[in-house]
FIDO-571820 format. One record per residue: residue in three letters; x, y, z of N, C-alpha, C, CB in turn; residue number from 1. Coordinates in Angstrom, 1 decimal. Glycine has a CB too. Layout:
<pators>
['ala' [X Y Z] [X Y Z] [X Y Z] [X Y Z] NUM]
...
</pators>
This chain:
<pators>
['met' [7.7 14.6 -15.9] [8.2 13.9 -15.8] [7.0 13.1 -16.8] [8.7 13.7 -14.5] 1]
['ser' [7.9 12.0 -17.7] [7.4 11.4 -19.2] [7.4 9.9 -18.2] [9.0 11.5 -21.0] 2]
['ala' [6.7 9.2 -19.5] [6.4 7.9 -18.9] [7.8 6.8 -19.2] [4.9 7.4 -19.6] 3]
['ala' [8.5 7.7 -19.8] [10.1 6.7 -19.5] [10.8 7.3 -18.5] [11.2 6.7 -20.8] 4]
['asp' [10.7 8.1 -17.9] [11.2 8.5 -16.6] [10.7 7.5 -15.8] [10.8 10.1 -16.0] 5]
['leu' [9.6 7.4 -15.3] [9.0 6.5 -15.0] [9.3 4.6 -14.8] [8.2 7.0 -15.6] 6]
['glu' [9.4 4.3 -16.1] [10.4 3.2 -16.4] [11.5 2.8 -15.8] [10.7 3.3 -17.4] 7]
['val' [12.6 3.8 -15.8] [13.4 4.0 -15.8] [13.7 3.8 -14.1] [13.4 5.1 -16.6] 8]
['ile' [12.9 4.6 -13.3] [13.2 4.2 -12.2] [12.7 2.7 -11.3] [12.8 5.2 -11.7] 9]
['leu' [11.3 2.6 -12.4] [10.4 1.3 -12.3] [11.9 -0.1 -12.1] [9.1 1.1 -14.4] 10]
['asp' [12.5 0.2 -13.3] [14.0 -0.8 -13.7] [14.8 -0.7 -12.4] [15.0 0.0 -15.2] 11]
['gln' [15.1 0.3 -11.7] [15.8 0.4 -10.9] [15.4 -0.2 -9.5] [16.1 1.5 -10.8] 12]
['ile' [14.4 0.0 -9.2] [13.6 -0.8 -8.1] [13.6 -2.4 -8.1] [12.1 -0.4 -8.1] 13]
['arg' [13.0 -2.6 -9.5] [13.1 -4.2 -9.6] [14.6 -4.5 -9.6] [12.3 -5.0 -11.1] 14]
['asp' [15.7 -3.6 -9.8] [16.7 -4.5 -9.7] [17.7 -4.4 -8.5] [17.3 -4.3 -10.9] 15]
['cys' [16.8 -3.7 -7.6] [17.4 -3.0 -6.3] [17.9 -4.4 -5.6] [16.3 -1.9 -5.4] 16]
['arg' [19.1 -4.6 -5.4] [19.2 -5.8 -3.8] [19.9 -4.9 -2.6] [20.6 -7.5 -4.2] 17]
['ala' [19.2 -3.9 -2.4] [20.2 -2.7 -1.3] [20.0 -3.5 0.3] [19.3 -0.6 -1.1] 18]
['cys' [18.9 -4.5 0.1] [18.7 -5.2 1.6] [18.9 -6.5 1.7] [17.4 -5.0 2.3] 19]
['ala' [19.6 -6.8 0.9] [20.0 -8.3 0.6] [20.3 -9.0 1.9] [21.3 -8.4 -0.2] 20]
['gly' [21.4 -7.9 2.4] [21.9 -8.7 3.6] [21.0 -9.3 5.1] [22.9 -7.6 4.1] 21]
['leu' [20.3 -8.1 4.7] [19.0 -8.3 5.8] [17.7 -9.3 5.8] [18.4 -7.1 6.0] 22]
['phe' [17.5 -10.5 5.1] [17.1 -11.2 4.7] [18.1 -12.5 4.6] [16.5 -10.5 3.8] 23]
['gly' [16.7 -13.4 4.9] [17.2 -14.8 4.7] [17.1 -15.4 3.0] [16.2 -15.8 5.7] 24]
['his' [16.7 -14.5 2.2] [16.3 -14.7 0.9] [16.8 -14.2 -0.2] [15.3 -14.5 0.7] 25]
['thr' [16.4 -14.0 -1.4] [16.8 -13.2 -1.9] [15.8 -12.5 -2.2] [17.7 -13.4 -2.7] 26]
['pro' [16.3 -10.9 -2.4] [15.3 -9.9 -2.4] [14.2 -10.2 -4.0] [16.3 -8.2 -2.4] 27]
['arg' [12.9 -9.8 -3.8] [12.1 -9.4 -5.2] [11.0 -8.8 -5.0] [11.7 -10.4 -6.2] 28]
['pro' [12.1 -7.2 -5.3] [11.1 -6.3 -5.1] [9.8 -6.0 -6.0] [11.8 -5.3 -5.0] 29]
['val' [8.8 -5.9 -5.5] [6.9 -5.6 -5.9] [6.7 -4.2 -6.2] [5.7 -5.8 -4.5] 30]
['val' [6.6 -3.9 -7.4] [5.8 -2.6 -7.4] [4.8 -2.7 -8.5] [6.8 -1.2 -7.7] 31]
['arg' [3.8 -2.6 -8.7] [2.9 -1.9 -9.4] [2.3 -0.4 -9.8] [2.3 -2.2 -9.1] 32]
['val' [3.0 -0.1 -10.8] [2.6 1.3 -10.9] [2.8 1.7 -12.2] [3.3 2.1 -10.1] 33]
['gly' [2.1 2.8 -12.9] [2.2 3.3 -14.4] [1.7 4.4 -14.5] [1.5 2.5 -15.4] 34]
['pro' [2.2 5.1 -15.8] [1.6 6.7 -15.7] [0.2 7.1 -15.5] [1.8 7.4 -16.9] 35]
['glu' [-0.5 6.0 -15.8] [-2.1 6.3 -15.2] [-2.9 6.4 -14.1] [-2.7 5.6 -15.5] 36]
['thr' [-1.2 6.1 -13.3] [-2.0 5.3 -11.7] [-2.4 6.7 -11.4] [-0.8 4.3 -10.2] 37]
['arg' [-3.8 6.6 -10.8] [-5.0 7.4 -10.1] [-4.9 7.2 -8.9] [-6.3 7.1 -10.5] 38]
['leu' [-5.1 6.1 -8.5] [-5.1 5.6 -7.1] [-4.1 4.7 -6.7] [-6.3 5.0 -6.9] 39]
['leu' [-3.3 5.2 -5.9] [-2.0 5.1 -5.0] [-2.4 4.0 -3.5] [-1.5 6.9 -4.5] 40]
['ile' [-2.1 2.8 -3.7] [-2.2 2.0 -2.4] [-0.7 1.9 -1.9] [-2.8 0.4 -2.8] 41]
['ala' [-0.2 2.5 -1.1] [0.7 2.8 -0.3] [0.6 1.5 1.2] [0.5 4.4 0.1] 42]
['gly' [1.2 0.0 1.3] [1.3 -0.9 2.0] [2.5 -0.3 3.1] [1.5 -2.2 1.0] 43]
['gln' [2.7 -1.8 3.3] [3.9 -1.9 4.3] [4.6 -2.7 3.7] [3.7 -2.2 5.7] 44]
['ala' [4.5 -3.9 3.4] [5.8 -4.4 2.6] [5.2 -5.7 1.9] [7.4 -4.7 3.6] 45]
['pro' [5.6 -6.1 1.2] [5.1 -7.6 1.0] [5.3 -8.9 1.9] [5.5 -7.9 -0.2] 46]
['gly' [4.1 -9.7 1.9] [4.0 -10.9 2.9] [4.8 -12.0 1.8] [2.2 -11.3 3.4] 47]
['arg' [4.8 -13.2 2.5] [5.6 -14.1 1.5] [4.9 -14.5 0.3] [6.1 -15.4 2.1] 48]
['arg' [3.1 -14.6 0.4] [2.8 -15.5 -0.8] [3.1 -14.3 -2.0] [1.0 -16.3 -0.7] 49]
['val' [3.1 -13.3 -1.5] [3.6 -11.7 -2.7] [4.6 -11.8 -3.3] [4.1 -10.3 -2.0] 50]
['his' [5.4 -12.4 -2.2] [6.9 -12.3 -3.0] [7.3 -13.4 -3.6] [8.1 -11.9 -2.0] 51]
['glu' [6.4 -14.8 -3.2] [6.1 -16.0 -4.5] [5.9 -15.8 -5.8] [5.0 -16.8 -4.2] 52]
['ser' [4.5 -15.0 -5.7] [4.2 -14.4 -6.8] [4.3 -13.1 -7.7] [3.4 -14.6 -6.6] 53]
['gly' [4.9 -12.4 -6.8] [5.1 -11.0 -8.0] [4.0 -10.0 -7.7] [4.9 -11.5 -9.9] 54]
['leu' [3.2 -10.0 -7.2] [1.6 -9.7 -7.6] [1.6 -8.8 -6.1] [0.3 -11.3 -7.8] 55]
['pro' [1.5 -7.7 -5.7] [1.0 -6.9 -5.0] [-0.2 -7.3 -4.6] [1.0 -5.9 -5.5] 56]
['phe' [-0.7 -7.8 -2.5] [-1.7 -8.1 -1.8] [-2.7 -9.1 -2.7] [-2.3 -7.0 -1.4] 57]
['asp' [-1.8 -10.1 -3.5] [-2.2 -11.7 -4.0] [-2.2 -12.7 -3.2] [-1.3 -12.3 -4.9] 58]
['asp' [-3.3 -12.4 -1.8] [-3.0 -13.1 -0.8] [-4.6 -12.8 0.0] [-1.4 -12.7 0.0] 59]
['pro' [-5.0 -13.3 1.1] [-6.2 -13.0 1.5] [-6.2 -11.6 2.3] [-6.6 -14.2 2.2] 60]
['ser' [-5.3 -11.0 2.8] [-5.2 -9.4 3.0] [-6.0 -8.5 1.8] [-3.6 -9.0 3.1] 61]
['gly' [-5.4 -9.0 0.4] [-5.5 -8.3 -0.6] [-7.1 -8.6 -1.2] [-4.2 -8.6 -1.5] 62]
['asp' [-7.7 -9.8 -0.6] [-9.0 -10.1 -1.0] [-9.9 -8.9 0.0] [-9.5 -11.9 -0.9] 63]
['arg' [-9.5 -9.2 1.8] [-10.0 -8.2 2.4] [-10.0 -6.5 1.6] [-9.3 -8.3 3.8] 64]
['leu' [-8.6 -6.1 1.3] [-8.3 -5.1 0.8] [-9.4 -4.6 -0.5] [-6.8 -5.3 0.5] 65]
['arg' [-9.3 -5.6 -1.6] [-10.4 -5.2 -2.2] [-11.8 -5.1 -2.1] [-10.4 -5.6 -2.9] 66]
['gly' [-12.3 -6.1 -0.9] [-14.0 -5.9 -0.4] [-13.9 -4.3 -0.1] [-14.4 -6.9 1.2] 67]
['trp' [-12.9 -4.1 0.7] [-13.2 -2.4 1.4] [-13.3 -1.3 0.2] [-11.7 -1.8 2.5] 68]
['leu' [-12.3 -1.7 -0.9] [-12.6 -1.0 -2.5] [-13.7 -1.0 -3.2] [-11.8 -1.6 -3.6] 69]
['gly' [-14.2 -2.2 -2.8] [-15.6 -2.4 -3.6] [-15.0 -2.7 -5.3] [-16.9 -0.7 -3.5] 70]
['val' [-13.8 -3.4 -5.5] [-13.1 -3.4 -7.1] [-12.9 -5.6 -6.9] [-10.8 -1.8 -7.3] 71]
['asp' [-13.4 -6.2 -8.0] [-12.8 -7.2 -8.2] [-11.1 -7.8 -7.9] [-13.2 -7.1 -9.3] 72]
['arg' [-10.7 -9.0 -8.5] [-9.8 -9.1 -8.8] [-9.7 -8.6 -9.7] [-9.5 -9.9 -8.7] 73]
['asp' [-10.0 -9.2 -10.8] [-9.7 -8.7 -12.1] [-9.2 -7.1 -12.4] [-10.8 -8.9 -12.8] 74]
['arg' [-9.9 -6.2 -11.7] [-10.0 -4.6 -12.0] [-8.8 -4.2 -11.2] [-11.6 -3.7 -11.4] 75]
['phe' [-8.6 -4.8 -10.0] [-7.8 -4.5 -8.8] [-6.1 -4.8 -10.3] [-8.1 -6.1 -6.9] 76]
['tyr' [-5.8 -5.9 -10.8] [-5.0 -6.1 -11.5] [-4.5 -5.6 -12.9] [-5.2 -6.9 -11.4] 77]
['gly' [-5.8 -5.5 -13.5] [-6.4 -5.1 -14.8] [-6.4 -3.6 -15.0] [-7.8 -5.6 -14.8] 78]
['asp' [-6.5 -2.6 -14.0] [-7.0 -1.3 -14.3] [-5.8 -0.6 -13.9] [-8.3 -0.7 -13.7] 79]
['pro' [-5.1 0.1 -14.9] [-3.7 0.6 -14.9] [-4.2 2.4 -14.1] [-2.8 0.5 -16.9] 80]
['arg' [-5.3 2.6 -13.7] [-5.3 3.7 -12.8] [-5.0 3.1 -11.0] [-6.7 4.4 -13.2] 81]
['ile' [-4.5 1.5 -11.1] [-4.9 1.2 -9.5] [-3.4 1.6 -9.4] [-5.6 -0.6 -8.9] 82]
['gly' [-2.1 1.3 -8.7] [-0.9 1.4 -8.7] [-0.9 0.9 -7.0] [-0.2 2.9 -9.2] 83]
['val' [0.6 -0.3 -6.6] [0.6 -0.2 -5.8] [2.5 -0.3 -5.1] [-0.5 -0.9 -5.7] 84]
['ala' [2.5 0.7 -4.3] [4.4 0.7 -4.0] [3.9 0.7 -2.0] [5.9 3.0 -4.9] 85]
['ala' [4.3 -0.4 -2.0] [4.5 -0.1 -0.4] [5.6 0.4 0.0] [4.3 -1.2 0.4] 86]
['met' [5.6 0.4 1.4] [6.6 1.1 2.0] [8.8 0.6 1.9] [5.9 0.9 3.6] 87]
['ala' [8.1 -0.6 2.0] [9.5 -1.6 1.4] [8.9 -2.6 0.4] [10.3 -2.7 2.8] 88]
['phe' [9.7 -2.5 -1.0] [9.6 -3.3 -1.5] [9.4 -5.1 -2.0] [9.9 -2.9 -1.5] 89]
['cys' [10.5 -5.2 -0.8] [10.8 -6.6 -0.7] [10.0 -7.1 0.4] [12.2 -6.9 -0.5] 90]
['phe' [10.0 -8.6 0.4] [9.4 -9.5 1.9] [10.2 -9.7 2.8] [8.9 -10.8 1.9] 91]
['pro' [10.0 -8.6 4.1] [11.4 -8.7 4.8] [11.6 -10.1 6.0] [11.7 -7.0 5.8] 92]
['gly' [10.4 -11.2 5.7] [11.2 -12.0 6.4] [10.0 -12.5 7.2] [12.5 -11.4 7.1] 93]
['thr' [10.0 -13.6 7.6] [8.9 -14.0 9.2] [9.5 -13.6 10.5] [8.7 -15.8 9.5] 94]
['lys' [8.9 -13.6 11.6] [9.9 -13.6 12.7] [9.4 -14.8 13.3] [9.9 -12.2 13.6] 95]
['pro' [10.3 -15.0 14.5] [10.6 -16.6 14.7] [9.4 -17.2 15.4] [11.9 -16.8 15.7] 96]
['lys' [8.9 -16.1 16.5] [7.4 -16.4 17.1] [5.9 -16.2 16.0] [7.3 -15.1 18.4] 97]
['gly' [6.5 -16.0 14.6] [5.4 -15.7 13.4] [5.2 -13.8 13.3] [3.6 -16.7 14.0] 98]
['gly' [4.5 -13.6 12.3] [3.9 -12.2 11.9] [5.6 -11.9 10.9] [3.4 -10.9 13.8] 99]
['asp' [5.5 -10.9 10.0] [6.3 -10.7 9.3] [7.2 -9.4 9.8] [5.7 -10.6 8.0] 100]
['his' [8.7 -9.0 9.7] [9.1 -8.6 10.2] [8.6 -7.0 9.9] [10.2 -9.2 10.2] 101]
['pro' [9.2 -5.9 10.1] [9.0 -4.7 9.9] [9.1 -4.5 8.7] [9.7 -4.0 10.6] 102]
['pro' [8.7 -3.4 7.3] [9.4 -2.8 6.6] [10.5 -2.3 7.0] [8.9 -2.0 6.3] 103]
['pro' [12.2 -2.6 6.4] [13.1 -1.7 6.8] [13.0 -0.4 5.8] [14.5 -2.4 6.9] 104]
['pro' [13.7 0.5 6.6] [13.3 1.9 6.2] [14.2 2.3 5.0] [13.4 2.9 7.4] 105]
['ile' [15.3 1.6 5.1] [16.1 2.0 3.3] [15.4 1.9 2.3] [17.2 1.2 2.8] 106]
['cys' [14.3 0.5 2.0] [13.6 1.2 0.9] [12.9 2.3 0.7] [13.1 0.6 0.6] 107]
['ala' [11.9 3.1 1.4] [11.7 4.3 1.4] [12.4 5.1 1.2] [11.4 4.6 2.2] 108]
['glu' [13.4 5.6 2.1] [14.5 6.4 2.1] [15.0 6.4 0.6] [15.5 6.0 3.2] 109]
['arg' [15.6 5.2 0.1] [15.8 5.0 -1.2] [15.4 5.7 -2.2] [15.5 4.0 -1.4] 110]
['trp' [13.8 5.2 -2.4] [13.1 5.1 -3.5] [11.9 5.7 -3.3] [13.1 4.0 -3.9] 111]
['arg' [11.3 6.0 -2.4] [9.9 6.8 -2.2] [9.8 8.3 -3.1] [9.7 7.2 -0.3] 112]
['ala' [10.7 8.9 -2.5] [10.3 10.3 -3.2] [10.2 10.5 -4.7] [11.2 11.2 -2.9] 113]
['asp' [11.6 9.7 -4.9] [11.5 9.9 -6.9] [10.7 9.0 -7.4] [12.9 9.6 -7.8] 114]
['leu' [10.4 7.8 -6.8] [8.9 7.3 -7.0] [7.6 8.3 -7.5] [8.5 6.6 -5.7] 115]
['leu' [7.4 8.9 -6.4] [5.9 9.2 -6.0] [6.0 10.8 -7.1] [5.5 9.4 -3.7] 116]
['arg' [7.1 11.2 -7.1] [7.5 12.1 -8.3] [7.1 12.1 -9.8] [8.8 12.0 -8.3] 117]
['arg' [6.8 10.6 -9.7] [7.0 10.1 -10.9] [5.6 9.6 -11.6] [8.0 8.9 -10.8] 118]
['leu' [4.4 10.0 -10.7] [2.8 9.6 -10.5] [2.0 11.0 -10.2] [2.5 8.4 -8.9] 119]
['pro' [2.1 11.7 -11.7] [1.5 12.9 -11.5] [0.0 12.5 -11.1] [1.6 13.8 -12.7] 120]
['lys' [-0.2 11.8 -11.7] [-2.0 11.8 -12.1] [-2.6 11.1 -10.6] [-2.6 10.4 -13.7] 121]
['val' [-2.0 10.8 -10.0] [-2.3 10.1 -8.4] [-3.1 11.3 -7.4] [-0.5 9.6 -7.5] 122]
['glu' [-4.5 11.1 -7.5] [-5.2 11.4 -6.7] [-5.8 11.2 -5.4] [-5.7 11.5 -7.2] 123]
['leu' [-5.4 9.9 -5.3] [-5.9 9.1 -3.7] [-4.8 8.2 -3.6] [-7.5 8.1 -3.6] 124]
['thr' [-4.6 8.5 -2.2] [-3.4 7.7 -1.7] [-4.0 7.1 -0.6] [-2.1 8.5 -1.4] 125]
['leu' [-4.3 5.7 -0.7] [-4.7 4.9 0.6] [-3.0 4.5 1.3] [-5.8 3.3 0.0] 126]
['leu' [-3.1 5.0 2.2] [-2.0 4.6 3.6] [-2.7 3.4 4.6] [-1.7 6.1 4.7] 127]
['val' [-2.1 1.8 4.3] [-2.6 1.1 4.8] [-1.6 0.5 5.8] [-3.2 0.4 3.9] 128]
['gly' [-1.9 0.7 6.6] [-1.4 0.3 7.7] [-0.1 1.6 8.5] [-0.7 -1.2 7.1] 129]
['gly' [0.4 1.1 9.7] [1.2 2.0 10.5] [2.1 2.4 10.0] [1.6 1.7 11.5] 130]
['tyr' [3.0 1.7 9.0] [4.4 2.2 8.7] [4.1 3.2 7.4] [5.4 0.7 8.3] 131]
['ala' [3.0 2.8 6.7] [2.6 3.5 5.6] [2.2 5.0 6.1] [1.4 2.7 4.8] 132]
['gln' [1.2 5.3 7.2] [1.1 6.5 7.9] [2.2 7.0 8.6] [0.2 6.4 8.8] 133]
['ala' [2.7 7.1 9.2] [4.1 7.9 10.0] [5.3 8.2 8.9] [4.8 6.9 11.3] 134]
['trp' [5.3 7.3 7.7] [6.1 7.9 6.7] [5.4 8.8 6.2] [6.6 7.1 5.7] 135]
['ala' [3.7 8.7 5.7] [3.6 9.9 5.1] [3.1 11.2 6.1] [2.7 9.7 4.0] 136]
['leu' [2.6 10.7 7.5] [1.8 11.9 8.0] [2.6 12.4 9.2] [0.1 11.5 8.6] 137]
['gly' [4.2 11.3 9.8] [4.5 11.9 10.7] [3.9 11.4 12.0] [4.3 12.9 10.5] 138]
['pro' [4.6 11.7 13.1] [3.8 11.5 14.5] [2.8 12.4 14.8] [4.6 11.4 15.6] 139]
['arg' [1.5 12.3 13.8] [0.5 13.0 14.3] [-0.8 12.8 15.1] [0.3 13.4 13.7] 140]
['his' [-0.7 11.1 15.3] [-1.5 10.5 16.1] [-0.8 9.5 16.9] [-2.5 10.0 15.3] 141]
['arg' [-1.3 8.7 17.9] [-1.0 8.2 18.9] [-0.9 6.7 18.8] [-1.9 8.6 19.8] 142]
['ser' [-2.0 6.2 17.9] [-2.1 4.8 17.5] [-2.7 4.8 15.9] [-3.2 3.9 18.6] 143]
['leu' [-2.5 3.8 15.5] [-3.6 3.6 14.3] [-4.7 3.9 14.4] [-3.9 2.4 13.9] 144]
['thr' [-5.8 3.6 15.7] [-7.0 3.7 15.5] [-7.1 5.0 15.5] [-7.7 3.0 16.2] 145]
['glu' [-6.6 5.8 16.2] [-6.5 7.7 16.2] [-6.4 8.1 15.0] [-5.0 8.5 17.0] 146]
['thr' [-5.5 7.3 14.4] [-5.1 7.8 12.9] [-6.3 7.6 11.6] [-3.8 6.9 12.5] 147]
['val' [-6.9 6.6 11.7] [-8.1 5.9 10.6] [-9.1 6.6 11.3] [-8.4 3.9 10.5] 148]
['gln' [-9.5 7.1 12.5] [-10.7 7.9 12.6] [-10.5 9.2 12.4] [-11.4 7.7 13.7] 149]
['ala' [-9.2 9.8 12.3] [-9.2 11.4 11.8] [-9.3 11.4 10.4] [-7.7 12.2 12.1] 150]
['trp' [-9.8 10.4 9.4] [-9.6 10.0 8.1] [-10.1 11.1 7.2] [-10.3 8.6 8.0] 151]
['arg' [-11.1 12.0 8.0] [-11.8 13.5 7.4] [-11.1 14.5 7.3] [-12.8 14.1 8.3] 152]
['ala' [-10.3 14.5 8.3] [-9.7 15.8 8.4] [-8.2 15.3 7.8] [-9.8 16.4 10.2] 153]
['leu' [-7.6 14.5 7.2] [-6.2 14.6 6.4] [-6.7 14.8 5.1] [-5.3 13.1 6.5] 154]
['gly' [-7.8 14.9 4.7] [-8.1 15.7 3.4] [-8.5 14.7 2.3] [-6.7 16.5 3.0] 155]
['pro' [-8.9 15.2 1.5] [-9.5 14.6 0.2] [-8.3 13.3 -0.4] [-9.7 15.9 -1.1] 156]
['ala' [-6.9 14.0 -0.5] [-6.0 13.3 -1.0] [-5.6 12.2 -0.4] [-5.2 13.9 -1.3] 157]
['val' [-5.8 11.6 0.6] [-5.6 10.7 1.5] [-6.4 9.6 2.7] [-5.1 11.3 2.0] 158]
['ile' [-6.5 8.5 2.6] [-7.2 8.1 3.4] [-6.4 6.7 4.2] [-8.5 8.0 2.5] 159]
['pro' [-6.3 7.5 5.2] [-5.7 5.8 6.0] [-6.5 4.8 6.7] [-4.6 6.1 7.2] 160]
['leu' [-6.4 3.5 6.4] [-6.8 2.5 6.8] [-5.8 1.1 7.6] [-7.5 2.4 5.7] 161]
['pro' [-6.8 0.8 7.8] [-5.8 -0.4 8.9] [-5.3 -1.6 7.9] [-7.0 -1.3 10.5] 162]
['his' [-4.4 -2.2 8.3] [-3.8 -3.1 7.2] [-4.8 -4.7 7.0] [-2.0 -3.4 7.8] 163]
['pro' [-5.3 -4.6 6.1] [-6.3 -5.6 5.9] [-5.7 -7.3 6.3] [-6.8 -5.4 4.3] 164]
['ser' [-5.2 -7.3 7.3] [-4.5 -8.5 7.4] [-6.0 -9.4 8.7] [-2.5 -8.1 8.3] 165]
['trp' [-5.4 -10.7 9.1] [-6.7 -11.5 9.4] [-7.2 -10.9 11.3] [-6.2 -13.8 9.2] 166]
['arg' [-5.7 -9.7 11.8] [-6.1 -9.3 12.8] [-7.3 -7.9 12.7] [-4.8 -9.0 13.3] 167]
['thr' [-7.1 -7.2 11.9] [-8.2 -6.1 11.7] [-9.5 -6.7 11.8] [-8.2 -5.4 10.2] 168]
['val' [-9.9 -8.2 11.1] [-11.5 -8.4 11.9] [-11.7 -8.5 13.0] [-12.2 -9.5 11.7] 169]
['gly' [-10.5 -8.7 14.0] [-11.0 -7.9 15.8] [-11.4 -6.7 15.9] [-9.9 -7.8 17.0] 170]
['trp' [-10.1 -5.8 15.1] [-10.1 -4.5 15.1] [-11.1 -3.9 14.8] [-9.3 -4.1 14.4] 171]
['ala' [-12.0 -4.8 13.0] [-13.0 -3.9 12.4] [-14.1 -4.3 13.7] [-13.5 -4.2 10.5] 172]
['arg' [-14.3 -5.4 14.2] [-15.6 -5.5 15.8] [-15.9 -4.4 16.7] [-15.1 -6.5 17.0] 173]
['arg' [-14.3 -4.4 16.8] [-14.1 -3.3 18.2] [-14.8 -2.1 17.8] [-12.4 -2.6 18.5] 174]
['asn' [-13.9 -1.5 16.3] [-14.4 -0.1 15.7] [-15.2 -0.2 14.3] [-13.0 0.8 15.5] 175]
['pro' [-16.8 -0.4 15.1] [-17.5 -1.1 13.7] [-18.0 0.6 12.5] [-19.5 -2.3 14.4] 176]
['trp' [-17.4 1.9 13.6] [-17.3 3.1 12.5] [-16.5 2.8 11.4] [-16.8 4.5 13.2] 177]
['phe' [-15.8 2.1 11.1] [-14.6 1.8 9.9] [-15.8 1.2 8.9] [-13.1 0.5 10.4] 178]
['glu' [-16.3 0.4 9.3] [-17.4 -0.3 8.3] [-18.3 0.6 8.1] [-18.1 -1.6 8.7] 179]
['ala' [-19.0 1.1 9.0] [-20.1 1.9 8.4] [-19.5 3.5 8.0] [-21.5 1.9 9.6] 180]
['glu' [-19.0 4.2 8.3] [-18.4 5.0 7.6] [-17.3 5.5 6.6] [-18.3 5.2 8.2] 181]
['val' [-16.3 4.6 6.9] [-15.0 4.9 6.0] [-14.8 3.7 4.9] [-13.4 5.0 7.0] 182]
['val' [-15.8 2.7 5.1] [-15.6 1.7 4.0] [-16.7 2.7 3.1] [-16.1 -0.2 4.3] 183]
['pro' [-17.8 2.6 3.2] [-18.7 3.3 2.0] [-17.6 4.3 1.7] [-20.4 4.0 2.5] 184]
['glu' [-17.1 5.3 2.1] [-16.6 6.5 1.1] [-15.1 6.4 0.2] [-16.5 7.7 2.1] 185]
['leu' [-14.6 5.2 0.8] [-13.8 4.7 0.4] [-14.0 4.2 -1.2] [-13.6 3.8 1.3] 186]
['arg' [-15.3 3.7 -0.7] [-15.8 2.9 -2.3] [-16.2 3.9 -3.1] [-17.3 1.7 -2.3] 187]
['ala' [-16.9 4.9 -2.9] [-17.4 6.0 -3.4] [-16.1 6.5 -4.0] [-18.2 6.8 -2.5] 188]
['arg' [-15.4 6.4 -3.3] [-14.0 7.4 -3.6] [-13.3 6.9 -4.8] [-12.9 7.4 -2.3] 189]
['val' [-13.0 5.5 -4.7] [-12.5 4.5 -5.7] [-13.5 4.8 -6.9] [-12.7 2.8 -5.2] 190]
['ala' [-15.0 4.2 -6.6] [-15.6 4.6 -7.9] [-15.2 5.4 -8.6] [-16.5 5.1 -7.8] 191]
['gly' [-15.6 6.9 -8.4] [-15.6 7.8 -8.6] [-13.9 7.9 -9.8] [-15.9 8.5 -7.2] 192]
['leu' [-13.2 7.5 -8.9] [-11.5 7.7 -9.7] [-11.1 6.4 -11.3] [-9.9 7.0 -8.0] 193]
['leu' [-12.5 6.2 -11.0] [-12.5 4.6 -12.1] [-13.7 4.6 -12.8] [-12.5 2.8 -11.3] 194]
['glu' [-14.4 5.6 -13.0] [-15.4 5.9 -13.9] [-14.5 5.8 -15.3] [-16.2 7.5 -13.5] 195]
['pro' [-14.8 5.3 -16.1] [-14.6 5.7 -18.1] [-14.4 6.7 -18.1] [-15.7 5.6 -19.2] 196]
</pators>
C-alpha cells in the first residue's frame, strides 16, 4: 500500500455521511493517521469538543491520555508516528440523561479493516475503552477491568486501556495496579516507538 492509497481512503472517510440519519447534527469524521503512524490509538468515538475542533482527544480525556502516554500536547499532535482512528469517526450525540451514545457499528464495519491495511508501520495499538477492545479482541473477557488486567497476555502489539474520561478517576483509585504497572510500561513503549 502506498501513501496515495492511504490518502484515498482518508478522503473517503472525511466525506462519509453514512450515519447522517442517526445523529441530530451533521457528521464530522475525525481521523488522524498517516503513512508514518507507528502508534495507533483506537478510541471509541469523538466527543462533542472533538466534533467542534476536529482534533482527536482535544478535551480533558485527551489530557489524561497524554499523561498516561508521557507525551505533551505538541508531540501528540505534531509527531506523525502517533495516529488516532476511533471505532466511529463521528460524534454520536449525547444521551438525554447525559453521556455520549455508543459508537454506531456502521463506521467500523465500513472503514476499519481497509484503513488498518493501509497502516503497515503500526507497531502498537492502544485499545481505549470497551468498544475498541470488543471489536479488536472479541468477547475474551467479561469486563473492561479484566481485559485491561490481561494486558501482558495480549502480546506486544496491543495494550488495552480504560477510556480516559472523568469516570476513570474512580476506576483508577479502585485499581491501583493500573497506574503502578500498566502506565509505566505504556510510557516506556511509547518512548521507544518515538525515539528519533
